N, C-alpha and C positions, 0 to 999 in steps of 0.2 A: 570516515572521519570528518567531521565538517571541521570548517574553521573555527567555531565554535568552539567544540571539543578539544581541537589543537591548542588554542588559546586558554583553555581551562586548564590542562595537561601542564601545557609551560610554565604557567603562573601560578599553581598548586605548588611547585616545587621551589619557588624563588625565595626563601627564606624568610627572614626578618631583615632585610633592605629597605625597607621603603622610601625613604628619602633618594638612594641609587638607584632604583628603579622606577619611580612615579613617572618620569618623563616619557620611557620608554613603553610602562603599561598604558598608560593612558594612550600614547599615538597608535598603540595594538589594537585598544579596546576600540579608538575610532576607524580603524580599519574593520574591525569585526563587524561593528556598527553600520559600515558604509556610509557615517560621514566623514567631514572636512578633517585634516588635522589643525590643530592649532597652529596661530600663525606665529612668524618671528616676533619678538617684542622689541618697538621701536624704542621705548623712552615716551613718549606721545600719548598720554590718556585718552585723548580724543580716534587716537589710532587702534590703540593694544586694547581692541574690544574682545579679541578671542585668542587669547595668549596665556601659556603657566605662567604662574608666579605674578599675577595682575596684582597691581597697588590698590587699596580702597581706603578710604577713610574712615574713621575710626570715631568713635564717640567718648572715648576715653583716650588717655596719655600714650603715646608710643605709634610705632607703625604696624603695618598688616599688609597682609596678601594673600589673596584665593590661589591655589594648585591649582585650579584651570576652571575659566567662566569667560564665559558670552555675556553681551549684552542683555539676551531675551533668553536663555535657559541657564538650565541649571549649575552651580559650582559644586566643584567638587573639593572637598579640603581634607579628609584623612583617607590613607587607604586602609583596608586590612592586612594582617601579616600574613605567613604562610599559614599561621595556626588555624586560620580560620577556613573551613572548607567551602571549596568553591563548589557550586552545584547547578544542575541545569534544570 
């Protein structure tokens, strides 16, 4: 069984707790993909380029954050629940 197979098996059974599981899920996904895990958030926008819950400007009233983003790659805003089948 590969690390991807183990990851898919583990998270396919995770249930419907997206907010509770998102950081663990994304950290483990980074490990499977062989990329660096997000950095700790410092509270300084110029340093928080690859963190969980990165603050972003909105064009409408209110605050916003992205679940996971970096200054030069795709942001992850929503995870699928276990009702969505993971396939390889």
